NUTIRO-228886 format. One line per 3 residues: number of its first residue (from 1); for each residue x, y, z of C-alpha. Coordinates in Angstrom, 1 decimal. Layout:
N
NUM	X,Y,Z | ...
This chain:
677
1	167.5,162.9,124.2 | 165.9,161.7,127.2 | 165.4,164.6,130.1
4	167.0,164.2,133.4 | 165.7,166.1,136.5 | 169.1,168.2,136.6
7	168.0,171.5,137.8 | 168.7,175.1,136.3 | 169.4,177.0,139.0
10	167.6,180.3,138.7 | 169.4,182.5,142.0 | 171.7,184.7,142.9
13	174.8,182.3,143.5 | 177.1,182.7,146.5 | 180.3,181.9,147.7
16	183.4,179.3,148.4 | 185.0,177.1,150.8 | 188.2,178.7,149.1
19	190.2,181.7,150.5 | 193.1,183.9,149.5 | 195.9,182.9,151.5
22	199.5,183.0,151.7 | 201.2,179.8,151.1 | 204.7,179.2,153.5
25	207.4,178.3,151.4 | 209.8,175.4,152.6 | 212.9,177.4,151.5
28	212.5,181.0,152.9 | 214.3,183.1,150.4 | 212.5,181.4,147.5
31	208.9,182.1,146.4 | 206.9,180.0,144.2 | 206.1,181.5,140.7
34	204.5,179.9,137.3 | 206.4,181.3,134.5 | 205.0,181.0,131.3
37	207.1,180.8,127.5 | 205.9,181.9,124.3 | 204.1,178.6,122.9
40	205.9,179.3,119.3 | 208.8,178.7,120.8 | 210.0,175.3,119.7
43	211.8,172.8,122.3 | 215.5,172.0,120.9 | 215.7,168.6,119.1
46	218.6,167.5,121.8 | 216.1,167.5,124.4 | 213.3,164.9,124.3
49	210.9,166.0,126.9 | 210.1,170.1,127.8 | 210.8,169.0,131.3
52	214.5,168.5,130.3 | 214.6,171.9,128.1 | 213.0,173.5,130.8
55	215.3,172.4,133.6 | 218.3,173.1,131.0 | 217.3,176.6,130.8
58	217.1,177.0,134.7 | 220.2,175.4,135.4 | 221.8,178.1,132.7
61	221.0,181.0,135.3 | 223.9,182.8,136.9 | 222.7,181.2,140.3
64	221.6,178.2,138.8 | 218.6,175.8,139.7 | 219.9,172.6,140.8
67	217.9,171.4,143.7 | 215.2,169.3,142.3 | 213.2,170.4,145.2
70	213.1,173.6,143.9 | 211.4,173.1,140.4 | 208.1,171.9,140.6
73	206.1,171.3,137.4 | 206.7,171.4,133.7 | 203.8,172.3,131.5
76	203.1,171.7,127.6 | 199.4,171.6,127.0 | 197.5,174.1,129.8
79	200.5,176.7,128.8 | 203.7,176.4,127.9 | 206.2,176.9,130.3
82	207.0,175.6,134.1 | 206.1,176.4,137.9 | 209.2,176.7,140.1
85	210.7,178.5,143.4 | 213.0,181.5,142.8 | 215.1,184.0,144.2
88	213.8,187.5,143.4 | 217.2,187.7,141.4 | 216.4,184.2,139.5
91	213.4,185.6,138.5 | 214.6,189.3,137.3 | 216.9,186.9,135.2
94	214.0,184.8,133.7 | 212.2,188.0,132.6 | 214.8,189.0,130.7
97	214.9,185.9,128.4 | 213.3,186.5,124.9 | 210.8,183.6,125.2
100	209.2,185.1,128.4 | 205.6,185.5,128.3 | 203.9,186.2,132.0
103	204.7,185.2,135.3 | 202.3,184.8,138.3 | 203.6,184.7,141.7
106	201.8,182.1,143.5 | 200.9,183.6,147.0 | 197.4,182.3,147.3
109	196.1,178.4,147.6 | 192.8,177.0,146.7 | 190.5,174.3,148.9
112	188.9,170.9,148.0 | 185.0,172.1,148.0 | 183.6,167.8,150.0
115	172.0,156.0,146.4 | 169.1,157.5,146.1 | 170.3,160.2,143.8
118	170.0,158.4,140.6 | 166.5,158.0,140.8 | 166.0,161.1,142.0
121	167.3,162.6,139.0 | 165.7,160.2,136.7 | 167.8,157.7,135.2
124	166.1,154.4,134.9 | 167.2,150.9,133.6 | 164.7,150.5,130.7
127	164.5,153.6,129.3 | 166.2,157.0,128.4 | 169.5,157.6,128.8
130	171.4,154.8,130.8 | 170.5,152.0,128.1 | 170.9,154.8,125.5
133	174.4,155.2,126.7 | 175.1,151.9,127.6 | 175.7,153.2,131.4
136	178.6,154.9,130.3 | 180.4,152.4,129.2 | 184.5,153.5,127.7
139	183.8,157.0,129.1 | 187.1,158.2,131.3 | 186.2,160.7,134.1
142	189.5,161.7,134.7 | 192.0,160.5,132.7 | 193.7,157.0,131.4
145	197.7,156.9,132.7 | 199.7,155.6,135.2 | 198.5,154.2,138.6
148	201.5,155.4,141.0 | 202.9,154.3,144.4 | 203.3,157.1,147.1
151	201.8,157.7,150.1 | 200.5,154.7,151.6 | 198.6,154.2,148.0
154	199.6,151.0,146.3 | 199.3,150.3,142.7 | 197.1,147.0,143.1
157	194.0,149.4,144.4 | 194.1,149.8,140.6 | 191.7,147.8,138.6
160	189.0,148.1,135.6 | 187.1,150.9,137.7 | 190.1,152.8,139.1
163	192.1,152.7,136.1 | 194.8,155.2,137.3 | 195.9,157.5,140.2
166	198.7,160.3,140.1 | 199.5,162.8,142.7 | 200.8,166.2,142.5
169	202.0,167.5,145.9 | 205.6,169.0,145.2 | 204.8,172.4,145.9
172	202.7,171.5,149.4 | 204.9,171.1,153.1 | 202.5,168.0,154.1
175	203.7,166.4,150.6 | 206.5,164.7,152.7 | 203.7,163.3,155.6
178	202.2,160.1,155.5 | 198.6,161.6,155.0 | 198.4,160.6,151.3
181	195.9,158.5,152.3 | 193.6,161.1,152.8 | 193.7,162.6,149.5
184	192.4,159.3,148.1 | 189.3,159.4,150.4 | 188.4,162.7,149.1
187	189.1,161.4,145.8 | 186.7,158.3,146.2 | 183.9,160.3,147.4
190	183.7,162.2,144.1 | 184.4,159.5,141.8 | 181.7,156.8,143.6
193	179.1,159.6,142.9 | 180.4,160.3,139.3 | 180.9,156.4,138.3
196	180.8,154.5,141.2 | 179.5,150.3,140.2 | 176.3,148.9,140.8
199	176.7,147.6,145.1 | 174.3,145.7,146.5 | 173.2,146.3,150.2
202	175.0,149.4,150.7 | 173.8,151.7,153.9 | 175.4,153.9,156.0
205	175.2,152.3,159.6 | 171.7,151.2,158.9 | 170.4,154.4,157.0
208	169.7,154.4,153.2 | 169.8,150.3,152.6 | 169.5,149.7,148.9
211	171.6,149.6,145.8 | 174.5,152.4,145.3 | 175.6,153.6,142.4
214	177.8,156.4,140.4 | 175.4,158.4,137.5 | 177.5,156.6,135.1
217	178.4,153.1,136.4 | 179.8,151.8,133.6 | 182.9,154.8,132.8
220	185.8,154.2,134.0 | 187.9,156.5,136.7 | 191.3,158.0,137.3
223	192.1,160.1,140.1 | 194.7,163.5,140.2 | 195.5,163.8,144.2
226	196.2,167.4,145.3 | 196.4,168.3,149.1 | 192.9,168.8,150.4
229	194.4,169.4,153.8 | 196.4,172.8,153.1 | 195.9,175.4,150.3
232	196.3,174.1,147.1 | 198.8,175.7,145.4 | 198.0,176.6,141.4
235	201.2,174.9,140.1 | 199.7,171.5,141.0 | 196.3,172.1,139.7
238	197.8,173.4,136.6 | 200.1,170.3,136.4 | 196.9,167.7,137.3
241	195.4,169.5,134.1 | 197.8,169.2,131.5 | 198.9,165.4,132.2
244	195.0,164.5,132.3 | 195.1,166.2,128.8 | 198.2,164.7,127.7
247	197.0,161.1,128.8 | 193.7,161.5,126.9 | 190.7,162.5,128.7
250	186.9,162.5,128.1 | 185.6,164.5,131.5 | 187.2,166.4,134.3
253	185.4,166.7,137.5 | 186.8,169.7,139.5 | 185.6,170.0,143.2
256	188.5,172.7,143.6 | 188.1,176.6,143.7 | 190.2,179.9,143.8
259	188.6,182.7,145.3 | 188.9,186.4,143.4 | 191.3,185.2,140.8
262	191.0,186.9,137.1 | 190.4,184.3,134.4 | 194.1,184.9,133.4
265	195.1,184.1,136.9 | 193.1,181.3,138.0 | 194.2,178.1,137.2
268	191.4,176.0,137.1 | 190.1,178.7,134.7 | 193.5,178.4,132.5
271	193.6,174.6,132.4 | 189.8,174.3,131.5 | 190.4,176.3,129.0
274	192.8,174.3,127.0 | 190.8,171.2,127.9 | 187.4,172.7,126.5
277	189.7,173.7,123.5 | 190.4,169.6,122.8 | 187.3,168.6,123.6
280	187.1,168.2,127.0 | 184.1,168.3,128.8 | 185.1,169.8,132.4
283	182.7,170.1,135.7 | 183.5,172.3,138.8 | 182.2,173.3,141.6
286	180.5,176.4,142.2 | 181.3,176.3,146.1 | 180.2,176.8,149.7
289	180.0,179.9,151.2 | 176.7,182.0,151.3 | 177.9,185.6,150.2
292	176.9,187.4,147.1 | 179.5,187.4,143.4 | 181.8,185.2,145.2
295	181.2,182.3,142.8 | 183.9,179.8,142.1 | 185.0,178.4,138.6
298	182.5,181.0,136.9 | 184.3,181.1,133.0 | 181.1,180.2,130.5
301	183.9,177.2,129.4 | 183.6,175.5,132.8 | 179.9,173.6,133.7
304	179.5,175.5,136.8 | 177.3,173.2,139.3 | 175.3,174.2,142.5
307	174.2,171.8,145.2 | 170.4,170.7,145.6 | 168.9,169.1,148.1
310	166.9,165.7,147.4 | 163.6,164.1,148.4 | 165.7,161.7,150.9
313	165.7,162.6,154.9 | 167.6,160.8,157.6 | 165.2,160.9,161.1
316	164.5,159.7,163.9 | 161.4,159.7,166.6 | 161.1,160.3,170.0
319	158.1,159.4,172.4 | 157.7,161.2,175.6 | 156.3,159.7,178.7
322	153.0,161.6,178.0 | 152.6,158.8,175.2 | 153.3,161.7,172.5
325	155.5,160.9,169.6 | 157.3,163.5,167.0 | 159.7,163.0,164.5
328	163.0,164.6,164.1 | 166.1,165.1,162.3 | 169.2,162.5,163.1
331	172.3,161.0,162.0 | 173.0,159.3,165.3 | 174.6,155.5,163.6
334	173.1,153.2,166.2 | 169.2,151.8,166.9 | 168.6,152.5,170.7
337	165.1,151.7,170.2 | 165.4,149.2,173.7 | 166.3,152.1,176.1
340	163.3,153.7,177.7 | 162.5,156.2,180.3 | 165.5,158.6,180.0
343	164.8,161.8,181.9 | 164.5,165.4,180.0 | 166.3,168.5,181.4
346	165.4,172.0,180.6 | 166.7,175.3,182.1 | 165.1,178.4,181.3
349	166.9,181.4,179.9 | 169.6,182.1,177.2 | 171.8,180.1,179.3
352	170.1,177.1,179.8 | 172.1,174.6,177.0 | 175.6,176.5,177.0
355	178.3,174.3,177.7 | 179.7,176.3,180.5 | 176.8,176.5,182.6
358	176.3,172.8,182.5 | 177.8,170.3,185.2 | 177.4,166.8,185.9
361	174.9,166.6,188.8 | 172.5,168.2,186.3 | 173.1,166.3,183.1
364	174.3,162.9,183.7 | 172.0,160.2,182.0 | 169.5,162.9,181.0
367	168.3,163.9,177.9 | 168.8,167.6,177.2 | 166.5,170.1,175.8
370	168.5,172.5,174.1 | 166.5,176.1,172.1 | 169.4,178.0,171.5
373	172.0,176.6,169.9 | 173.8,177.2,166.6 | 176.0,175.2,164.9
376	179.5,176.0,166.3 | 178.1,175.6,169.4 | 177.4,172.1,168.8
379	179.8,170.9,167.0 | 182.6,172.7,169.1 | 181.6,173.2,172.9
382	178.0,171.5,173.5 | 178.8,168.1,172.2 | 182.0,167.5,173.7
385	180.4,169.0,177.1 | 177.6,166.6,177.3 | 180.1,163.5,176.6
388	182.4,164.8,179.4 | 179.7,165.3,181.7 | 177.8,161.8,181.2
391	174.5,163.2,179.8 | 172.4,160.3,178.0 | 171.8,163.1,174.6
394	170.4,166.4,173.4 | 167.0,167.2,171.4 | 168.1,170.3,169.8
397	164.8,173.1,168.8 | 165.3,174.2,165.1 | 163.7,174.5,161.9
400	167.0,174.7,159.9 | 168.4,171.2,161.3 | 170.2,170.7,158.1
403	172.5,173.7,159.5 | 173.1,173.0,162.4 | 174.1,169.0,162.7
406	176.6,166.8,160.6 | 177.6,163.5,160.8 | 180.1,164.1,162.7
409	178.6,165.8,165.5 | 176.3,162.5,166.6 | 178.7,160.8,168.8
412	175.9,161.1,171.0 | 172.0,160.7,170.6 | 171.1,164.0,169.3
415	167.6,164.5,167.6 | 166.4,167.7,166.1 | 163.0,168.9,166.0
418	160.7,171.8,164.4 | 159.9,175.1,166.6 | 156.4,174.2,166.7
421	157.3,170.5,168.1 | 159.9,172.3,170.4 | 157.2,174.5,171.9
424	155.1,171.5,172.9 | 158.0,169.6,174.5 | 159.0,172.5,176.2
427	155.9,173.0,178.0 | 155.4,169.3,178.8 | 158.8,169.9,180.5
430	158.3,172.8,182.5 | 154.6,171.7,183.5 | 155.7,168.0,184.8
433	159.1,167.7,186.4 | 159.7,164.4,185.8 | 159.1,164.1,182.0
436	160.7,161.9,180.4 | 161.8,160.3,177.0 | 160.0,157.0,176.7
439	161.4,155.9,173.8 | 163.8,156.6,171.0 | 164.2,155.4,167.3
442	167.0,156.1,164.8 | 168.0,155.0,161.5 | 165.0,155.9,160.0
445	165.4,157.0,155.9 | 162.0,159.2,154.3 | 161.7,159.5,150.4
448	159.5,161.6,149.1 | 159.9,164.4,150.8 | 158.8,167.7,149.8
451	159.3,170.3,148.4 | 162.7,169.2,146.5 | 165.2,169.4,145.0
454	165.5,173.1,147.1 | 168.7,175.1,146.4 | 170.8,173.8,149.4
457	171.6,176.5,152.1 | 175.3,176.5,151.7 | 175.3,176.1,147.8
460	177.1,179.0,145.8 | 174.2,181.4,144.2 | 176.5,183.8,142.2
463	176.4,185.5,140.0 | 180.7,185.5,139.0 | 182.6,189.0,139.8
466	183.9,189.1,136.6 | 181.2,188.5,134.2 | 177.5,188.7,135.8
469	175.9,188.8,132.5 | 176.4,185.1,131.9 | 174.2,183.4,134.1
472	176.2,181.1,137.2 | 175.6,178.5,137.9 | 174.8,176.4,135.1
475	172.9,173.8,137.2 | 172.3,172.4,140.1 | 172.3,169.0,140.8
478	172.2,167.0,144.3 | 174.7,167.8,146.6 | 173.1,167.7,150.1
481	173.2,164.9,152.4 | 175.0,162.2,149.4 | 175.7,158.9,150.3
484	179.5,158.7,149.0 | 182.3,156.0,149.4 | 184.4,156.5,151.8
487	187.9,154.5,152.9 | 187.5,152.2,156.0 | 191.0,153.5,156.6
490	190.1,157.0,158.2 | 187.6,157.5,161.0 | 184.4,158.4,159.7
493	183.3,160.0,163.3 | 183.4,159.2,166.6 | 181.2,157.5,169.2
496	182.2,158.3,172.7 | 185.8,156.9,172.7 | 185.6,155.0,170.1
499	185.9,155.6,166.2 | 183.7,154.8,163.5 | 184.6,153.0,160.2
502	182.4,152.8,157.1 | 182.5,152.2,153.7 | 179.9,154.5,152.9
505	179.5,158.1,154.2 | 177.2,161.4,154.3 | 178.6,164.2,152.7
508	177.2,167.6,151.9 | 178.7,170.0,149.4 | 178.9,171.6,145.6
511	181.9,169.0,145.7 | 179.3,166.5,145.7 | 177.3,168.2,142.8
514	179.6,168.8,140.3 | 180.7,164.7,140.1 | 177.0,164.4,139.4
517	177.4,166.3,136.2 | 180.4,164.8,135.6 | 178.7,161.7,135.5
520	175.6,163.0,133.4 | 177.9,164.4,130.9 | 179.9,161.0,130.4
523	176.4,158.8,129.5 | 175.7,161.7,126.8 | 179.5,161.5,125.6
526	178.9,157.4,125.7 | 175.4,158.5,123.5 | 176.8,161.5,121.0
529	180.7,160.5,121.3 | 180.6,163.7,118.4 | 179.4,166.5,121.0
532	181.6,168.8,122.2 | 181.4,170.6,125.8 | 179.1,173.4,125.0
535	177.0,171.3,123.2 | 176.8,168.7,126.2 | 176.3,171.7,129.0
538	173.3,173.1,126.7 | 172.1,169.4,126.2 | 171.8,169.8,130.1
541	170.6,172.7,130.6 | 167.9,173.2,128.3 | 166.2,169.8,129.1
544	166.7,170.6,133.0 | 163.4,170.9,135.6 | 162.9,173.7,137.0
547	160.2,173.0,139.3 | 160.4,170.9,142.6 | 158.1,167.5,143.2
550	155.1,169.7,144.3 | 154.7,171.8,140.7 | 156.3,174.6,141.8
553	159.3,176.9,141.1 | 162.5,176.0,143.3 | 162.9,177.7,146.4
556	165.9,177.9,148.9 | 166.3,175.3,151.7 | 164.7,176.1,154.8
559	162.2,178.6,152.8 | 159.4,178.9,150.8 | 161.0,181.9,148.7
562	160.7,181.5,144.5 | 164.4,181.1,143.9 | 165.5,184.5,141.6
565	168.9,185.1,139.6 | 170.1,188.1,139.4 | 177.1,192.2,127.7
568	177.8,188.6,126.7 | 174.5,189.3,124.6 | 176.0,187.2,121.2
571	177.6,184.4,123.1 | 175.4,181.5,122.4 | 174.8,180.3,125.8
574	172.0,178.1,126.7 | 170.5,180.9,128.9 | 170.1,185.2,128.5
577	171.4,187.3,131.1 | 170.7,191.2,131.1 | 172.4,193.2,133.1
580	171.6,197.3,132.8 | 173.7,199.8,134.0 | 172.6,202.6,133.1
583	169.2,204.3,131.5 | 168.9,202.1,128.8 | 166.6,199.3,129.6
586	166.6,197.2,126.3 | 168.7,194.7,125.2 | 169.3,192.1,121.5
589	170.1,188.9,122.0 | 170.9,186.3,119.2 | 171.2,182.6,119.6
592	171.4,179.4,117.2 | 169.7,176.2,117.9 | 171.1,173.2,116.4
595	168.7,170.1,115.8 | 170.2,167.0,117.4 | 166.9,164.6,117.2
598	165.6,162.6,114.6 | 166.2,162.5,110.9 | 163.2,164.0,110.0
601	161.5,167.4,109.6 | 160.4,169.1,113.3 | 158.8,172.6,113.9
604	159.9,174.3,117.2 | 157.3,176.9,118.2 | 158.3,179.8,120.9
607	156.7,180.4,124.2 | 157.3,182.8,127.2 | 156.5,181.6,130.5
610	155.9,183.6,133.4 | 157.4,186.6,132.7 | 156.6,189.3,135.3
613	155.1,192.6,135.0 | 157.5,195.2,133.6 | 159.4,192.7,131.6
616	158.6,192.7,127.8 | 160.0,190.0,125.2 | 159.8,189.6,121.8
619	161.1,186.6,119.9 | 162.0,186.5,116.0 | 160.7,184.1,114.5
622	158.2,182.4,116.8 | 158.6,179.3,114.6 | 161.4,177.1,113.4
625	161.3,174.6,111.3 | 163.9,172.1,110.7 | 164.2,169.6,107.8
628	167.0,167.1,108.9 | 169.1,166.4,111.8 | 171.8,169.1,112.8
631	170.7,171.8,110.9 | 170.6,174.9,112.7 | 168.6,177.9,112.7
634	169.0,181.0,114.5 | 166.7,183.8,116.6 | 167.0,186.7,118.0
637	164.8,188.0,121.3 | 164.3,191.8,122.4 | 164.2,192.1,125.9
640	162.9,195.5,127.4 | 162.4,196.2,131.3 | 160.4,199.0,132.3
643	161.7,201.7,134.6 | 160.7,201.6,138.5 | 160.9,197.4,137.9
646	162.4,195.1,140.1 | 166.2,194.9,140.4 | 165.8,191.4,139.3
649	163.6,189.8,137.1 | 163.3,186.3,135.2 | 161.3,184.0,133.3
652	161.5,181.5,130.8 | 161.8,180.9,127.3 | 160.9,177.7,125.9
655	161.0,176.2,122.3 | 158.1,172.9,121.9 | 157.5,170.6,118.8
658	154.3,169.5,120.4 | 155.3,165.9,120.4 | 157.2,166.0,123.5
661	160.5,167.5,123.0 | 161.3,170.6,124.6 | 164.8,173.2,125.3
664	164.2,175.9,127.8 | 166.0,178.6,128.5 | 166.5,181.1,131.5
667	165.9,185.2,131.0 | 167.1,187.2,133.9 | 167.6,190.7,133.9
670	169.3,192.2,136.2 | 169.4,196.1,137.1 | 172.4,197.2,139.0
673	172.4,200.9,140.9 | 174.6,203.8,140.5 | 177.4,201.9,142.6
676	177.0,198.6,140.5 | 175.6,196.7,143.0
């Protein structure tokens, strides 16, 4: 099969946009619960559906449930049971039922994790996975079901591409407001990335002009809408996945996560397991908050996706009045190259660019040079203050521009320049009181930026706190500065007093990386409909690239540090991870490979690459002979780590047939200290 530029993640992956928080109940005396019933208990024949049966059970309580708002969802696929708002007395009675198995209190919420990427992934029109899969034709990402009219969404919005949309908002306080279009908007970002049609002449405010398309442009899309504006209820997530399984689904892409919940409590884990058992591939975002061991969506039956950069940068250029020109980083959406001779303002000292220290007489009509900016100040204080005081714009000195700027910050001309460029600008302003910006040019796009990919600075690095012995995230995909479809009914950003609407916006997050993987899974499912979700994940992971476009090991964004990741030894997972918690420094792995290539004989030989000092690896056998398609062969890996070696060691195990076919697995050894850290 064709190798695609998807990148295996070899790094201690971090966390999330999701926090465990209490959800305000609309009925104060009630709390929300998910009630699981015995799956062996058959529905009585008089009831045509499980939902009617569940309602009948609730109506039989001593204090019966008759208010429709209290009953939320009935489940038949992700689990057998229902979700409901109950008093303590009602719950106590339910727990005496012979059919009662377990009750899960819902006092936490999850949050949604929000052109050129297909080229960067290596997808080509003339060869490889796109033509071999007919661009994912016939595969459904989401589900095939009803196009529900609700919250400003009209059924006429559905078409041959968007074949369904449903809303799961019964448990949310905001479900009664008119904000439904916001939910459709977020879904459009994800869906366009996974399976958007070919669209010519696409750009974001003059940037990135070209042809937009999703990863599987001939696949169909259907969306589940849970509430992105408040905590997402587990009951709603389970209901959405339950309906997806019932209606018939090929691929599920989830940009939702719940922090700190064990697999038997996490609705994404529960729903995804039921989906995987029915042959459904599930890709889910790993999370966006840099903190150790807070990875989201880490079960082995989920393909967990981290975010990487691509080789594209949105740039601007600035020419000073001394003729010196320099490039910078900007999302400002207007071309103002005709503006010339804007005075530069700079004040030495820590408070030189703090909003509270500026006044109109100093900054009106000027470009402000800022060398002590942080993200919170830019978005919450500095830009609003500069707008209010009539400043023309600002020059921000930083070596981490993507951490500092987002498109919505650029309501005035902002350009971020490097520390080295900033030093020369600062000196020029100090030495020349009449210093000016002679010219500013925005709306420029650079392609071929190196190094790329890198692990996005915000992206979760793991490991999964419940099972660190499974390397998570599984894979890295484009998730930084992704051009995605955007609803023109929503303001994308502000320009002074005006709101900017756009068909395509620039978005970053693991929520944008996950649909890339969902799209690739759709292509593989189309080309190989007999493959299981595990086989699809294995195909992606073992053929992924682990080097950037300079030929070096992947690094983190804004650094040059090589990426490293920190028993489940017998799980036939594409990666091999050893976690040592005692003086024992040896482990045995077993793995089985399946020949999915040609029909003839093939011989694969093993090699261990980039093994560091202190790590010894033996593979038996060293050669695997396949005589026909779908034949399997087993091999064993003995790994030892010398005492005193670094806490994290990694390398690669590669099998090659000498004819261009290579499958690769990362090997990671993690030694924990006495405190399990």
